[in-house]
Structures are given as structure tokens and as C-alpha cells.
N, C-alpha and C positions, 0 to 999 in steps of 0.2 A: 806539082811541087818539084823543085829542081833536085837533081841527083847530087848528093853531098860527097860522093866518092870521086868525082871528077873535078877538074879545075873549072871554076865558074867563068862564064863568059862575062864581058864587060856589062855592067849594070845589073848583074845577077848576084844575089847575096848568098854567101855560103853559111849554112847553119852552124851555130856554135853550141847548140844545146843537145847534140846527139851523144849517146853513150854516157860516159862519166860527166860530161858537161851538163846533163840534165840534173844530176845530183848537185852540182855546183850551183845551178840556178835555184834549185829548191832550197839549199842552205842559205843562199843570199836572200831569198824571199822570206825565209823564217827570221833572219836577222833584221830585215826591214821591219817586219811586224813587231818584233821584240823591241828594237831600239826606238821605233816611232811611237809605239804605245807607251813605253816607259817615259820618253821625253815629253810627250803631250800631257800625260798625267802629271808629271813632276813640274813642268812649266806652268800648268794651269792651276795647280793647288799649292805649291810651295817654292816658287821660283826664288823668293828672297832668301831662302835657306842656303842654296848652293847654285847660284846662277851660272857659274863657269861649268860645273859638272853637267848641269841639265842642258846647257847650250851645246856642249861637246857631244852629248848623247843624240841631240837633234841633228847635229852635223854628221855624225856617224850614220844615222838613218838615211840622210840624203845621199851619202856616198854609197851605201848599200843599194838604195833604190836605183841610182844611176848605173851601177855595175849590173844589176839585175836586168834593167832595160836594155843595156848594151848587149848583154849575152843573148837575150831573147831576140833582139833586132837582127843580129848577125851582120855579116859583111866585114870587109877589111877595115873600114873606118871605125865601125863599132868595136871591132877587136882591138884596134890600137888604142881607142879611147878607154876601153875597159882595162887594158894593161896599164896605162898611165894612172888610171884611178886606183887600181889595185896597189900600185907602187906608192901612191899618195896615202892610201889607207894603211899600208904597212908602216910607212913613216909616222903616221898619226898614232897608230897603236904603240909603236916603240917609244915615241916621244911622250905620250900621255902615260903609258905604263911606267916609264922611268920617272916622270914627274910625280906620279902618285906614290912611288916608293921613296923618292928623295925628299919631297915636301908634302907629306900626307895632310898637313894642316890646311893646305890650299884646296883640298877636296873634302869638305865636311860630309859629302855623300858621294857614292861611287858613280862613275860613268860606265858606258859600255866598254870602253877601252882601259878602265882602271886595272892596275896590276896585270897588264897584258891580256885582259879579257878573262880573268879568273872567274868572275861571276857568270860568265857564259861558256864555261868549260874550255877556255883558251881558244875557242873557235875564232874570235877576232884576230888572233895572231897567226893562226894556221890557215885560215881562209884566203887571205890575199896571196900568200906564198903558193898555195895550191892553184888559185886562180891564174897567177902569172905563169906558172908552169903549164897549165892546161892551154892557156891562150897562146903560149909560145909553141906548143906542140901542134896546135890547129892552124899555124901559119901556112 
């Protein structure tokens, strides 16, 4: 296993999941399971009730899964991809959170990102900020 304290040689991946990064991966993994199980259940049983909300929850699950994979994979390319995806995730949380407050009738049921992630203890709005800060520090 490569030493993560030194500068990696070309072709060698630097681990992103050491120290606090391990907690970040764990939290993203929990969000994958939560968002994916929620969206699969809702899409398969009551999609006609709130298709936009359920599709957005599925999209959130995909974003969480990609970030989790990128963090575990490691390397500079994965780090950059994860940072971009965290920024997109934050934009999505802010947009959907604002949308659910301004036009609640558009969301007959909540999404993962509704009300800025209130149903998930605001983790959806805190996690991408934390992720971007961690990935920036690991540069």
C-alpha cells in the first residue's frame, strides 16, 4: 500500500479516505442507502403521486454514490471529480430547498433535499460543504 504522507509518484493514487475522510465516506455511504432505498420504494409504489420529488431523490442517491466511489477510489482525478460533484450537490440542495419553500405545492411529498435536507437532519446541506473543504485540504 502506498504511503499517503508523501507526494504520490505518477500513476500512484493518493488515498482520500484516511482520518476524517473515512467519516466523510461513511456519511456519504449512509446517504446513498437512505436516498436510494427511499427513492426505489417511492418510485415503485407511488410514482404517480409525486414524480418530481421521487425522481429528485433518485438523482440525489446517484450523486451520493458517485461521490462515495470517487472518495474511495482516490487519486487526483477522482478528487477533482468529487469536488465538482460536491459543488453540484450543494447547488442542487440549495435549489431544491428553496423551491420547496417557495412553491411547496410542487412537492406533494418530500425529497432528500426538501427544506435543505431537514428530514435528514440537514446533513444534505452540510455534507457537500464539508466534502469540498476536505477535498481542498487533501490537494
